[in-house]
C-alpha positions as CSV (number, residue, x, y, z in Angstrom):
1,M,89.2,-95.5,24.4
2,K,91.7,-97.5,23.2
3,L,95.2,-96.6,22.6
4,Q,98.0,-98.8,21.0
5,L,101.4,-98.3,20.2
6,D,102.9,-99.6,17.0
7,T,106.5,-101.5,17.2
8,E,108.2,-97.9,16.0
9,E,106.5,-96.3,18.5
10,T,107.1,-98.3,21.2
11,R,110.9,-98.4,20.3
12,E,110.9,-94.5,20.5
13,L,109.5,-94.7,23.7
14,L,112.1,-97.2,24.7
15,A,115.0,-94.8,23.5
16,L,113.5,-92.2,25.3
17,I,113.7,-93.7,28.7
18,L,117.1,-95.3,28.1
19,D,118.4,-91.9,27.1
20,R,116.9,-90.5,30.5
21,L,118.1,-93.3,32.2
22,L,121.6,-93.3,31.0
23,G,121.7,-89.3,31.6
24,D,120.6,-89.4,35.2
25,A,122.0,-92.7,36.5
26,A,125.5,-93.4,37.5
27,F,126.2,-95.9,35.4
28,S,129.9,-97.0,34.3
29,D,131.0,-96.6,30.7
30,E,130.9,-100.4,30.3
31,D,127.2,-100.4,31.6
32,R,126.4,-97.4,29.2
33,A,128.0,-99.3,26.4
34,A,126.3,-102.9,27.2
35,L,123.0,-100.9,27.4
36,R,123.3,-98.9,23.6
37,R,124.4,-102.3,22.3
38,W,121.4,-104.2,23.6
39,Q,119.2,-101.5,22.3
40,S,120.8,-101.6,18.8
41,Q,121.1,-105.2,18.4
42,S,118.3,-106.9,20.3
43,M,115.8,-104.0,20.2
44,R,115.6,-103.3,16.3
45,P,112.1,-102.8,14.8
46,G,111.6,-106.4,13.4
47,A,113.3,-108.1,16.4
48,A,111.3,-110.7,18.4
49,G,112.1,-108.6,21.7
50,M,110.9,-105.6,19.9
51,R,107.4,-107.0,19.1
52,E,107.1,-108.7,22.8
53,L,107.8,-105.5,24.1
54,T,105.1,-104.0,22.2
55,S,102.8,-106.4,23.0
56,K,103.6,-105.8,26.7
57,V,103.4,-102.3,26.5
58,N,100.0,-102.1,24.6
59,S,98.5,-104.9,27.3
60,D,99.7,-102.6,30.3
61,I,98.1,-99.5,28.4
62,A,94.7,-101.4,27.9
63,R,94.8,-102.6,31.4
64,T,95.5,-99.2,33.0
65,L,92.7,-97.3,30.7
66,E,90.2,-100.2,31.6
67,T,91.2,-99.6,35.5
68,K,90.5,-95.9,35.1
69,A,87.2,-96.3,33.2
70,R,86.1,-98.4,35.8
71,S,87.5,-96.5,38.7
72,A,85.8,-93.4,37.1
73,A,82.1,-94.8,37.1
74,I,82.2,-96.0,40.9
75,K,83.5,-92.5,42.2
76,P,80.6,-90.4,43.5
77,D,80.0,-87.1,41.6
78,W,80.3,-84.7,44.5
79,R,83.9,-85.3,45.1
């Protein structure tokens, strides 16, 4: 199985995580503003940081799927 996110999908995932983080964690208003500024300025779809994040997310997903597939083959059927 192969799963790859494009830059826009990774950006949406980042937005969801940041929204949840900002909603649940006790950040100061300054910290919230800094995170929002970072997201809007540095993590645009064509930005180098967004491309790097997309690459890292895709490699982590691939590694996780490979590990799960390998460990499923090792487990006995009677479990």
